[in-house]
N, C-alpha and C positions, 0 to 999 in steps of 0.2 A: 448337362446331366439334369434329368427331371428332378424336381424336388423330392418326391418320395424315394427315388432311387438313391439320393444322397444320404438318406437315413437307413438304407438297407444294412450297412455294417452294424449300426446300433441295434437293429432288430435281430440280427444274427447273434450278437453278443448276448442280448437278452434271452434268446432261446438256448444258449449253450448248456444250461443245466436242465433242459427239457421242459421248462415252463417260464412264462413271462410273469414276473411279479407285478403287483399293483403299482409299486414305486417305479419300476422300469417302464411300464406302460405309460404312466403319467409323465415321466421325464421325456419319453420319445414323442408323445403327442404335444407336449409343451414345446419341444424343439421344432416340431412341424409348424406350429403357430408362429414361432419366432422366424421361421423361414418363409412366412407369409403364405402358408398353405391354408386356405379357407376351410373352416370346419365343415361346411356344406358341400365341399368340392369332391369330385371323383378321386382326386389324388389322396385326400384325407381318408376317404372310405377305403381305398386300396391299402393305405398304411394301417388302418385299424384292422383290416382283414389279415394282414401279415402278423399282427400282434395276437390275433385269435387263433390263427392257423399258420404254422411255420411256413415261410415261403418254400416252394419246391426247389430242389437242387438246380433245376434248369434256370430258374430266376437268378440264383446266386452265380452260376457259371456265366450267364449272359452279362451280369454286372461286372464280373472280373474281366471278361473279354473286353468289355467296353472301356474299363479303366486302363487296361493294358494298351488299348488302341490310342487313347488320348495321351 
């Protein structure tokens, strides 16, 4: 599983109330760094994008399908 996709469940929980708080954003980005996702990497930028704009349902469905498959 790619590292940003490992954080997708956290992103979805952060969005559950319709908005990502500053604390949620900071916690998720900190987790990304702890997973060794470089701040200047495309993966980190993708994750930041998910925190600014909720991932599309297709992304979540694909993640669930992937997890079921493994």
